[in-house]
C-alpha positions as CSV (number, residue, x, y, z in Angstrom):
1,M,13.2,13.6,-2.2
2,V,14.7,14.8,1.0
3,T,16.5,12.2,3.1
4,P,14.9,12.0,6.5
5,N,16.7,12.0,9.8
6,T,17.1,8.6,11.4
7,F,16.7,7.3,14.9
8,T,18.1,4.0,15.9
9,T,17.2,1.6,18.8
10,G,19.3,-1.1,20.2
11,N,18.9,-4.8,19.7
12,R,15.3,-5.9,19.8
13,K,13.4,-9.1,19.7
14,V,12.5,-10.0,16.2
15,G,10.0,-12.8,15.9
16,S,10.8,-15.4,18.6
17,K,14.6,-15.0,18.6
18,L,16.8,-12.2,19.9
19,T,18.8,-11.1,16.8
20,G,21.5,-8.6,16.1
21,K,19.3,-6.6,13.8
22,R,19.0,-2.9,14.5
23,I,15.7,-1.2,13.6
24,A,15.8,2.5,12.7
25,Y,12.9,4.8,12.8
26,C,12.7,7.7,10.4
27,A,10.8,10.9,9.9
28,K,11.9,14.1,8.1
29,K,13.0,16.7,10.6
30,T,11.1,15.2,13.5
31,D,11.4,13.3,16.8
32,R,9.1,11.7,19.3
33,S,8.3,15.1,21.1
34,R,7.0,16.6,17.8
35,L,4.7,13.7,17.3
36,K,3.2,14.1,20.8
37,D,2.9,17.9,20.6
38,K,1.1,17.6,17.2
39,E,-1.6,15.3,18.6
40,K,-2.8,17.9,21.1
41,S,-4.5,19.9,18.5
42,I,-6.1,17.1,16.4
43,R,-9.6,15.9,16.7
44,K,-9.8,12.2,17.6
45,E,-11.8,11.1,14.6
46,E,-9.4,12.6,12.1
47,R,-6.2,11.0,13.2
48,Y,-4.9,8.2,11.0
49,D,-1.6,6.5,10.6
50,L,-1.4,4.7,7.3
51,I,0.9,1.7,6.8
52,G,2.3,0.5,3.5
53,D,2.7,-3.1,2.2
54,V,3.9,-5.2,5.1
55,H,4.4,-8.4,3.2
56,G,4.9,-10.6,6.3
57,H,7.5,-8.4,8.1
58,L,5.9,-8.5,11.6
59,D,9.1,-7.1,13.3
60,L,9.1,-4.0,11.1
61,L,5.3,-3.5,11.6
62,T,5.8,-3.7,15.4
63,A,8.7,-1.2,15.2
64,L,6.8,1.3,13.1
65,C,3.7,1.1,15.3
66,E,5.8,1.6,18.4
67,K,7.5,4.6,16.8
68,L,4.1,6.2,16.1
69,G,3.1,5.8,19.7
70,Y,1.0,2.6,19.6
71,V,1.1,0.1,22.4
72,Q,0.3,-3.6,22.2
73,K,-3.1,-4.6,23.4
74,G,-3.3,-8.4,23.5
75,L,-2.1,-9.5,20.0
76,G,-3.0,-6.1,18.4
77,F,-2.2,-2.5,18.8
78,E,-4.0,0.6,20.1
79,H,-3.0,4.2,20.5
80,P,-3.5,6.0,23.8
81,K,-4.7,9.2,21.9
82,G,-7.3,7.2,20.0
83,R,-5.5,7.3,16.6
84,K,-6.4,4.5,14.1
85,L,-4.2,2.5,11.8
86,I,-5.1,2.1,8.2
87,F,-3.4,-0.7,6.1
88,V,-3.3,-0.3,2.3
89,G,-3.1,-4.0,1.6
90,D,-0.6,-6.7,0.8
91,L,-0.1,-7.8,4.4
92,V,1.2,-11.2,3.3
93,N,3.8,-13.2,1.3
94,R,7.5,-12.7,0.8
95,G,8.4,-11.9,4.4
96,P,9.1,-14.3,7.3
97,D,5.8,-14.2,9.2
98,S,2.7,-13.5,7.2
99,C,0.4,-15.3,9.5
100,G,1.7,-13.3,12.4
101,V,1.0,-10.1,10.5
102,L,-2.5,-11.3,9.7
103,E,-3.2,-12.2,13.3
104,T,-1.9,-8.8,14.6
105,V,-3.8,-6.8,12.0
106,R,-6.9,-8.8,12.6
107,K,-6.9,-8.3,16.3
108,T,-6.2,-4.6,15.9
109,W,-9.2,-4.4,13.5
110,E,-11.4,-6.4,15.8
111,E,-10.8,-4.0,18.6
112,G,-11.8,-1.1,16.4
113,N,-8.3,0.3,16.1
114,A,-7.6,-0.3,12.5
115,F,-9.1,-0.1,9.0
116,V,-7.8,-2.5,6.3
117,T,-8.2,-2.6,2.6
118,L,-7.5,-5.6,0.4
119,G,-4.3,-5.8,-1.6
120,N,-3.8,-7.9,-4.8
121,H,-2.2,-10.6,-2.6
122,E,-5.1,-10.9,-0.2
123,F,-7.5,-10.8,-3.1
124,R,-5.7,-13.6,-4.8
125,I,-6.1,-15.7,-1.6
126,L,-9.9,-15.1,-1.8
127,Q,-9.9,-16.2,-5.4
128,L,-7.9,-19.4,-4.7
129,A,-10.2,-20.2,-1.7
130,D,-13.3,-19.8,-3.8
131,Q,-11.8,-22.1,-6.5
132,K,-10.9,-24.7,-3.8
133,K,-7.2,-24.4,-4.9
134,S,-4.1,-24.5,-2.8
135,L,-3.2,-21.3,-0.9
136,P,0.4,-20.0,-0.8
137,D,0.4,-21.0,2.9
138,P,-2.2,-23.5,4.1
139,K,-2.4,-21.5,7.4
140,Y,-4.0,-18.7,5.4
141,E,-7.2,-20.7,5.4
142,T,-8.1,-19.7,8.9
143,F,-8.0,-16.0,7.8
144,V,-10.2,-16.3,4.7
145,P,-13.5,-15.6,6.6
146,W,-12.0,-12.3,7.9
147,L,-10.5,-11.3,4.6
148,K,-13.9,-11.7,3.0
149,R,-15.1,-9.0,5.4
150,L,-12.6,-6.4,4.1
151,P,-13.2,-3.7,1.5
152,L,-11.5,-3.1,-1.8
153,F,-11.1,0.6,-1.0
154,L,-11.9,3.2,1.7
155,D,-13.6,6.6,1.0
156,L,-13.4,8.4,4.2
157,E,-14.5,12.0,5.0
158,E,-11.0,13.4,4.4
159,I,-8.9,10.8,2.6
160,R,-9.2,7.8,0.3
161,V,-7.4,4.5,0.4
162,V,-6.9,1.9,-2.3
163,H,-4.1,-0.5,-2.9
164,A,-2.9,0.6,-6.4
165,A,-5.1,3.1,-8.2
166,W,-8.3,5.2,-7.6
167,H,-9.5,4.5,-11.1
168,I,-12.8,6.4,-11.1
169,S,-14.9,4.1,-13.3
170,S,-13.5,0.9,-11.7
171,I,-14.2,2.3,-8.2
172,A,-17.8,3.0,-9.3
173,L,-18.2,-0.7,-10.6
174,V,-16.7,-2.3,-7.5
175,S,-18.8,0.0,-5.3
176,R,-21.7,-2.3,-6.0
177,S,-19.9,-4.9,-3.9
178,P,-17.1,-2.9,-2.0
179,V,-16.8,-5.9,0.4
180,P,-16.5,-8.6,-2.3
181,D,-19.1,-11.4,-1.9
182,N,-18.7,-14.9,-3.5
183,S,-20.5,-14.0,-6.8
184,F,-18.2,-10.9,-7.3
185,I,-15.1,-12.9,-6.5
186,Q,-16.2,-15.5,-9.0
187,A,-16.8,-12.9,-11.6
188,T,-13.2,-11.6,-11.2
189,S,-11.9,-15.1,-12.3
190,V,-13.6,-14.7,-15.7
191,K,-11.1,-13.4,-18.3
192,N,-11.9,-9.9,-19.5
193,S,-15.0,-9.6,-17.3
194,P,-15.8,-6.0,-16.2
195,E,-15.3,-7.1,-12.6
196,R,-11.9,-8.6,-13.3
197,Q,-10.7,-5.5,-15.3
198,A,-11.9,-3.2,-12.5
199,V,-10.2,-5.1,-9.7
200,D,-7.0,-5.5,-11.7
201,R,-6.9,-1.7,-12.1
202,I,-7.5,-0.7,-8.5
203,L,-5.3,-3.5,-7.0
204,K,-2.5,-3.8,-9.6
205,G,-2.6,-0.4,-11.3
206,V,-3.3,0.9,-14.8
207,K,-0.8,-0.6,-17.2
208,A,0.5,0.0,-20.7
209,N,2.2,-2.3,-23.1
210,L,5.9,-1.6,-23.3
211,P,7.7,-1.3,-26.7
212,S,8.1,-4.7,-28.3
213,G,11.2,-3.9,-30.3
214,S,13.5,-3.6,-27.2
215,V,13.8,-4.9,-23.7
216,L,12.8,-2.8,-20.7
217,R,13.6,-4.1,-17.2
218,D,12.3,-3.2,-13.7
219,R,14.4,-2.4,-10.8
220,F,15.2,-6.1,-10.2
221,G,16.4,-6.6,-13.8
222,V,13.3,-8.5,-14.8
223,A,12.2,-7.9,-18.4
224,R,8.6,-6.7,-18.5
225,A,6.0,-6.6,-21.2
226,K,3.8,-4.0,-19.4
227,G,4.6,-1.0,-17.2
228,R,2.5,0.7,-14.5
229,L,1.3,4.2,-15.4
230,R,1.1,7.4,-13.3
231,W,-2.7,6.9,-13.3
232,W,-3.6,10.3,-11.7
233,E,-2.0,12.4,-14.5
234,D,-3.1,13.3,-18.0
235,L,-0.5,11.2,-20.0
236,R,-1.5,12.1,-23.6
237,G,1.7,12.8,-25.5
238,K,4.1,11.8,-22.7
239,P,6.9,9.3,-23.3
240,F,7.3,6.3,-21.1
241,S,10.0,8.0,-19.2
242,K,7.3,10.4,-17.8
243,A,4.4,8.2,-18.0
244,L,5.6,5.2,-15.9
245,F,5.4,5.2,-12.1
246,S,7.4,2.1,-11.3
247,Q,10.6,3.0,-13.0
248,M,11.9,0.8,-15.9
249,Y,15.3,0.8,-17.5
250,G,16.2,0.4,-21.2
251,D,16.7,2.2,-24.5
252,S,13.0,2.8,-25.4
253,L,11.8,5.1,-22.7
254,E,11.4,8.1,-25.0
255,E,8.8,6.3,-27.1
256,I,5.2,7.3,-26.8
257,P,2.8,4.7,-25.3
258,D,-0.1,3.3,-27.4
259,P,-2.9,5.9,-27.2
260,K,-5.3,2.9,-26.6
261,D,-3.4,2.1,-23.4
262,I,-3.3,5.7,-22.3
263,S,-7.1,6.0,-22.9
264,Q,-7.6,3.8,-19.8
265,V,-6.2,6.6,-17.6
266,E,-8.8,8.7,-15.7
267,P,-6.8,11.5,-14.2
268,Y,-7.5,12.2,-10.5
269,P,-8.5,15.8,-9.8
270,K,-5.8,17.7,-7.9
271,E,-8.4,19.5,-5.7
272,D,-9.9,16.2,-4.5
273,K,-9.2,14.3,-1.3
274,I,-5.7,12.8,-0.7
275,V,-5.4,9.2,-2.0
276,F,-3.1,6.8,-0.2
277,I,-1.8,3.8,-2.1
278,G,0.8,1.0,-1.8
279,H,1.8,-1.6,-4.3
280,Y,4.6,0.1,-6.4
281,C,7.7,-1.0,-4.6
282,L,9.3,2.5,-5.2
283,E,13.0,2.9,-5.3
284,K,14.4,5.2,-2.6
285,H,15.0,8.1,-5.0
286,I,11.4,8.3,-6.4
287,P,9.2,10.8,-4.5
288,K,6.3,9.1,-2.6
289,I,4.2,12.2,-2.8
290,N,2.8,13.4,-6.1
291,D,0.3,16.1,-5.8
292,N,-2.6,14.6,-3.7
293,V,-1.4,10.9,-4.3
294,V,0.8,9.3,-1.6
295,C,2.5,6.0,-2.2
296,I,3.7,4.3,1.0
297,D,5.3,1.2,-0.5
298,G,9.1,1.3,-0.6
299,C,9.6,-2.5,-1.1
300,V,9.9,-3.8,2.4
301,T,11.4,-7.1,1.3
302,C,14.1,-5.6,-0.9
303,D,15.0,-2.3,0.8
304,K,14.1,-3.5,4.3
305,Q,12.0,-0.4,4.9
306,L,8.4,-0.3,6.0
307,W,6.8,3.1,5.2
308,G,3.9,4.9,6.9
309,Y,2.2,8.3,6.8
310,R,0.8,10.2,9.8
311,H,-2.4,12.0,8.6
312,S,-3.8,14.6,10.9
313,S,-6.6,16.3,8.8
314,E,-4.3,18.2,6.4
315,K,-5.6,18.6,2.9
316,T,-2.1,18.7,1.3
317,P,0.3,15.8,2.0
318,A,3.7,16.7,3.4
319,E,7.0,14.8,3.5
320,A,7.4,15.6,7.1
321,N,4.6,13.1,7.8
322,L,6.3,10.2,6.1
323,F,7.9,7.6,8.5
324,Y,9.7,4.3,8.1
325,A,11.1,1.5,10.2
326,E,14.1,-0.4,8.8
327,Y,16.6,-3.1,9.5
């Protein structure tokens, strides 16, 4: 992956306090003038800026939106050229201001300036609320009615958006209730129900059991029993080293996954629409673009980078359209 050029601002207000953090904006071989020039030839309805997993980092969200030319409108954002934001989910948890992110995104959505899909973290909030259980933050309660109005995926004219995997049969199943109602949410709480399996695949990814005879660890050193697969590829006969998307570390990576696990995979056609996803907390050296699948989650909490992608009707994704804001 080519390292993008970096732009740096001076000290900025982060949250409610002036801090010494410096926020850098990044885009491969680009600058603000290129962004403005490119917009002149784009039809309004085809201009989207996709934002990866925010996880409560309101300061980075604000920085990235400003870099992409958005201005604040009340508590939300709008673009003077009519561009729209699309959030791939996981707005909350881990970061310092999840409620601030929820409020900002909700206001932007209410003004018609954003689309939002549910991530696994938001969907878990809906499950807990339905079960009358404690939420990760009691303040999330006020956002539950809004979260219940959001879809599990987006299938737009030129692009598709889902949090983790465009698993074709699972998308077909949840299409019966793309904006999950109470009965659907309740069905996902039943172990091994079709609804639960479908939601797990599209919001958490398609997974395979890792070799039981040795230990494989993720990027954080945590031992894992399952790994997330490259769900868009034909993985038959490929070892774990080539089948896993979220990289694992250990001595068994050249073993072949169980064919039963691989049989879950439904390869995504390379000639189909671009699919934008988040979720995978990719390390910096792992490419974010794989054929027509674009992952814009670079682990904002760990790497301090919030990624985005500027889509302007192209049918083939380009690294030049990847952007990030960082501390």
